Residue, then its C-alpha position, 0 to 999 in steps of 0.5 A: x526463547x530462541x533455541x538452538x541458536x549463538x548470538x554474536x549481539x552488538x555488532x558495529x556496522x561502519x558505513x562509508x561515512x564512518x557511521x556505526x549500525x548496530x547489528x545482533x548475528x544468529x547463528x547455528x550452533x555448529x561452526x561454519x561458513x553459512x547462506x545468511x539472511x538479512x533483515x534490515x529495520x528501524x522499528x527496534x531491537x526488539x523481538x517480538x513473537x513473530x521476530x523470535x519464530x522466524x529467527x529460529x525457522x531460518x537458521x534451523x534452515x541451515x541461515x545466518x541472520x542478521x537483523x539490523x538496526x538503519x541509522x538513526x534508531x538507536x542503538x543506531x548512530x546518525x539521522x534518522x531519514x525515512x528511506x533516503x540512505x537505505x541504498x548506500x547502507x543496504x549496500x555497505x551492510x549487505x557487503x559487510x555480512x559477506x565479508x565475515x568469517x561465519x558467511x560463506x558470501x550468498x546475503x539475501x534480505x527479507x522483512x515486510x513494509x519498511x523491511x520491504x522497501x530497504x530492500x528494493x533500495x539495497x538492490x538497486x546499489x547492485x551489491x555483490x554478494x545479494x543473491x535474493x530479496x524478498x519483500x512483503x509488503x514494500x512501498x514504492x509508488x510514494x505519490x499513490x501509496x505512502x506518505x501521499x494517495x493521489x496527491x492527497x496526505x496519507x493522514x491517519x498514516x504520518x500522524x501514527x507513524x510519525x508519533x510511534x517513531x516518538x515514543x509515543x504511545x499511539x493506542x492509548x491516547x487514541x480517540x485524544x490524537x483523533x480529536x486533535x485531527x480533528x479540530x487543530x490545524x494549520x497541521x504544524x499546530x497539529x503535530x505540535x499539540x501531538x507531541x511528535x519530533x520526528x522531521x518526517x510528521x514535519x517533511x512529508x507535510x510541507x508537500x512541495x521542499x517533501x514532494x521535490x526529494x520523493x522524485x530520488x528514490x522512484x525506480x528508474x526504467x534503467x534501474x528495473x532493468x540493473x536487478x531484472x538477475x536478481x530472484x524477487x519473491x513479493x508477498x502483499x494483500x488485497x487490502x495491503x496498504x502498500x499495494x501500489x508498491x508491491x505491485x509497483x516494483x513487479x510491473x516494473x520488472x515484469x515490463x522488461x523481463x516478462x516471465x522471467x522464472x525468478x519472479x514471484x507474487x502472492x497477493x492474499x485477502x490479507x491487509x498490510x501485517x497479515x500479509x508477513x505473519x501468513x495472511x487471516x481468514x477473516x475481515x469484516x463481513x468477509x470470510x476467507x476459509x482457512x485456505x486464506x491463512x498460509x506458513x509464510x515463514x515454511x513459503x519464505x523458506x523455500x525459496x532461499x533454499x531455492x537461491x541461497x542454498x548453492x547445491x543443494x536439492x532444493x524443491x521445485x518453486x510453486x507457479x510465477x502468480x498465485x492469488x486468492x479471491x476472494x468472494x468464491x474464497x479459492x486460490x489461483x495460480x498464472x503465470x503473469x498479473x494482471x492476468x489476461x481480462x476483458x476492461x469493461x466500462x461500467x458508466x455512471x447514469x442518475x436522473x441528476x439524483x444520486x445523492x445516499x443509497x436510496x438516491x435513483x444512480x445506477x451503473x451499468x454498460x450503457x453510454x449515456x446521453x444527455x443526463x443531469x448532473x448529480x451535486x452535493x455538498x462537501x464541507x471538510x467540516x463534516x467530513x466522510x467518516x472513512x469504513x474499513x474493509x470487509x465492514x458494512x457500509x450502508x448507513x453511511x450511505x445514506x449521507x447526503x454528501x455521497x452519490x452512490x451508482x448501482x448496477x442492477x442485480x446479477x442474474x451471473x457471477x463477476x469475476x474480476x482481477x487487477x486494476x480498478x479505475x474510474x474516469x471522472x468528469x467533475x467541478x468544484x467551486x473550490x480552488x482546490x479539493x478532492x475525490x474519492x470513491x469506494x467500491x461495494x459487493x452489495x449484498x442480497x439483503x442489503x447490505x454493503x460490503x467495504x471491498x475498497x482501501x488506502x487508494x481511490x483518491x485524487x486532490x484536483x490540484x495534481x491531476x495531472x502531475x505529482x509534482x507540478x500542481x495546477x489550481x482549478x478554475x471555478x465550474x471547469x469539468x475537469x476528467x479525474x483518473x483515480x486509480x482504486x486498489x488492486x481486486x481479485x473478488x466474485x460477485x456473486x449471482x445476486x448482488x450488486x455492484x456498486x459505487x460510491x463518489x464522495x470528497x472524503x474519507x478521514x481519518x485515512x486522509x486529511x480532509x481538503x480545506x478547499x482553499x487551494x493554500x498549503x495545507x501544512x500552514x493553512x488554518x481556514x476551510x471553505x465549503x464547496x460544491x461539486x458537480x459529477x457529470x455522466x452524459x454523451x461528452x463527460x461519460x464518467x465510466x469504471x472501468x472494471x477487469x472482467x475475468x470470468x464467462 
């Protein structure tokens, strides 16, 4: 129930092409002109408990709120095309809101996930009355986040998101859909078998077509310069699937206007949905304590008060960057992100038997000299199963198609904050294949806690460019630069740092058929023989941003 609110239901907002989009308006009970917060969503017009709480807090704080269904999402007219209409439609909606009798002409945007991306796309068009944006977990680095990561299809997301948009009960059919994802090929047939009609699914799996369209959504340097005046608060998490987009926008603004007082960043120990709900204090075996959850609506109101309540005695904004460091479970404040660090190279070593956690793979600061290669077989019909961050992966590490490299037991804690990257030298006997990696915190009792989320993969054909594919030469050693998710974590005394290298994480990524053919039409698959090099000529290494002593 929403109290003390006037509701103007079923508003029709005409776009520049005459398409009409539906919106509901929520107002304080007293007549007047109010600063207004706009949310633009594809997720239906029903309000869940958090949406109702959010609306109540905003209206109680003296704001009007507009909740709009984007183009193609009933009852809004038009065809839904993921992200592609949000720039112009966002501009038109902001200016419509500003012209209404209940708005004082100052408009901000809010919302998470798709709603976060919609804010950045609207902001790029520079609506004159847009005063601030607060994007939680926005997608933005589309070739390295959604719907592709390192050139590999983000399989689980694309299938389940498309199915849910078609009204398919994904939760009720979870096991059926998972079985279909593993066995049905080509991917065009898979979509039809699930009952997916969404154009998003069929356009995305056609990598060539969709890949050529995606650059239109990317911010240019000029775009970042144009929006740098705009106050922005970004919220993401160490385990957020859209962390890459959040940091892509943050880094773009910082590149041109470092340490601007109008840009704020919060990173908690949270997954995607928890970032805009206020966080969580546990994920799998990782316990963060009560301090990990925050009153996210209070943070939002404070931001909006500061920039929208013109002439108010709004509270002072907090430090620009606030991070929660896992392992020691404490919040840190900085004036920049990433904070200053020492970039340390941890090299891969073995005697040629790094397979499984029982092998001889090592990870240390010593540069390799003459060392034998590590080999494994990747069978796309038997992929490595993806495990969530926070889960114990020690049993999975007994598979021979996982190479495991572990540091010595730490005699002092190791603190890392920032971006993790792997430089991997590897060869394959396939025309195309994948390499996937995870970072692990190994506890004294042998528990191997996964710290990685939906990054850490590279599809070989896109190793040099996400736009132009280049198939492999059989047996040729290639250099792969693989970005993992950013972390703020302390590996404690008695723990070990561990790196896994494999070629699949199903169903997070589609198992590469290794044939070099297009994934949306490919029906066959083949086994690939993988070779990882670590010697003086090919020094494979993990780059860690060390911030502690």
